[in-house]
ZALO-379397 format. One record per residue (C-alpha): residue number from 1; residue in one letter; x, y, z. Coordinates in nm, 2 decimals. Layout:
% residues N
+-----+------+--------+--------+--------+
: pos : code :      u :      v :      w :
+-----+------+--------+--------+--------+
: NUM :    a :      X :      Y :      Z :
...
+-----+------+--------+--------+--------+
END
This chain:
% residues 78
+-----+------+--------+--------+--------+
: pos : code :      u :      v :      w :
+-----+------+--------+--------+--------+
:   1 :    x :   3.86 :   6.84 :   8.90 :
:   2 :    x :   3.69 :   6.63 :   8.66 :
:   3 :    x :   3.49 :   6.77 :   8.37 :
:   4 :    x :   3.12 :   6.81 :   8.33 :
:   5 :    x :   2.92 :   6.47 :   8.34 :
:   6 :    x :   2.68 :   6.37 :   8.08 :
:   7 :    x :   2.38 :   6.25 :   8.38 :
:   8 :    x :   2.17 :   6.09 :   8.04 :
:   9 :    x :   2.50 :   5.86 :   7.96 :
:  10 :    x :   2.39 :   5.57 :   8.12 :
:  11 :    x :   1.98 :   5.58 :   7.95 :
:  12 :    x :   1.84 :   5.32 :   7.73 :
:  13 :    x :   1.61 :   5.48 :   7.41 :
:  14 :    x :   1.27 :   5.37 :   7.44 :
:  15 :    x :   1.08 :   5.37 :   7.13 :
:  16 :    x :   0.80 :   5.64 :   7.14 :
:  17 :    x :   0.43 :   5.47 :   7.17 :
:  18 :    x :   0.24 :   5.76 :   7.19 :
:  19 :    x :  -0.04 :   5.73 :   6.90 :
:  20 :    x :   0.03 :   5.41 :   6.81 :
:  21 :    x :  -0.24 :   5.32 :   7.08 :
:  22 :    x :  -0.52 :   5.58 :   7.03 :
:  23 :    x :  -0.37 :   5.85 :   6.81 :
:  24 :    x :  -0.38 :   5.69 :   6.51 :
:  25 :    x :  -0.66 :   5.50 :   6.52 :
:  26 :    x :  -0.89 :   5.81 :   6.65 :
:  27 :    x :  -0.79 :   6.05 :   6.40 :
:  28 :    x :  -0.88 :   5.77 :   6.09 :
:  29 :    x :  -1.23 :   5.71 :   6.26 :
:  30 :    x :  -1.27 :   6.14 :   6.27 :
:  31 :    x :  -1.19 :   6.12 :   5.85 :
:  32 :    x :  -1.42 :   5.86 :   5.76 :
:  33 :    x :  -1.68 :   6.03 :   6.01 :
:  34 :    x :  -1.62 :   6.37 :   5.81 :
:  35 :    x :  -1.61 :   6.18 :   5.49 :
:  36 :    x :  -1.96 :   5.98 :   5.52 :
:  37 :    x :  -2.09 :   6.37 :   5.65 :
:  38 :    x :  -1.97 :   6.54 :   5.37 :
:  39 :    x :  -2.10 :   6.27 :   5.11 :
:  40 :    x :  -2.44 :   6.33 :   5.27 :
:  41 :    x :  -2.48 :   6.68 :   5.27 :
:  42 :    x :  -2.34 :   6.64 :   4.91 :
:  43 :    x :  -2.65 :   6.42 :   4.82 :
:  44 :    x :  -2.86 :   6.65 :   4.98 :
:  45 :    x :  -2.80 :   6.93 :   4.70 :
:  46 :    x :  -2.96 :   6.95 :   4.40 :
:  47 :    x :  -2.70 :   6.90 :   4.08 :
:  48 :    x :  -2.74 :   7.24 :   3.92 :
:  49 :    x :  -2.68 :   7.39 :   4.25 :
:  50 :    x :  -2.34 :   7.12 :   4.28 :
:  51 :    x :  -2.25 :   7.26 :   3.91 :
:  52 :    x :  -2.31 :   7.58 :   3.98 :
:  53 :    x :  -2.10 :   7.60 :   4.30 :
:  54 :    x :  -1.83 :   7.42 :   4.10 :
:  55 :    x :  -1.81 :   7.64 :   3.81 :
:  56 :    x :  -1.79 :   7.97 :   4.09 :
:  57 :    x :  -1.53 :   7.78 :   4.24 :
:  58 :    x :  -1.37 :   7.70 :   3.90 :
:  59 :    x :  -1.35 :   8.08 :   3.84 :
:  60 :    x :  -1.24 :   8.20 :   4.13 :
:  61 :    x :  -0.94 :   7.97 :   4.05 :
:  62 :    x :  -0.86 :   8.11 :   3.79 :
:  63 :    x :  -0.89 :   8.43 :   3.85 :
:  64 :    x :  -0.68 :   8.43 :   4.18 :
:  65 :    x :  -0.40 :   8.25 :   3.97 :
:  66 :    x :  -0.40 :   8.53 :   3.70 :
:  67 :    x :  -0.38 :   8.74 :   3.96 :
:  68 :    x :  -0.09 :   8.55 :   4.12 :
:  69 :    x :   0.09 :   8.54 :   3.80 :
:  70 :    x :   0.03 :   8.93 :   3.78 :
:  71 :    x :   0.19 :   8.98 :   4.10 :
:  72 :    x :   0.51 :   8.76 :   4.03 :
:  73 :    x :   0.60 :   8.92 :   3.70 :
:  74 :    x :   0.54 :   9.25 :   3.89 :
:  75 :    x :   0.83 :   9.13 :   4.15 :
:  76 :    x :   1.04 :   8.97 :   3.85 :
:  77 :    x :   1.07 :   9.37 :   3.70 :
:  78 :    x :   1.18 :   9.49 :   4.01 :
+-----+------+--------+--------+--------+
END
């Protein structure tokens, strides 16, 4: 009685070319399209509105960082 044999032992390795033909090109095209649409959307908004949004996001980011630091300090104390 012979031991178990590997049924894939005779198979040759193959190169996976799944994304090379359409996948990556489609992703780049989508990314480019998204970038163009976002630039068009930004150009429609006034400078004051953009500055206001930026400053709000900046302040929110600072608050979140402060909160994260407080939580890290609390964890360290425990």
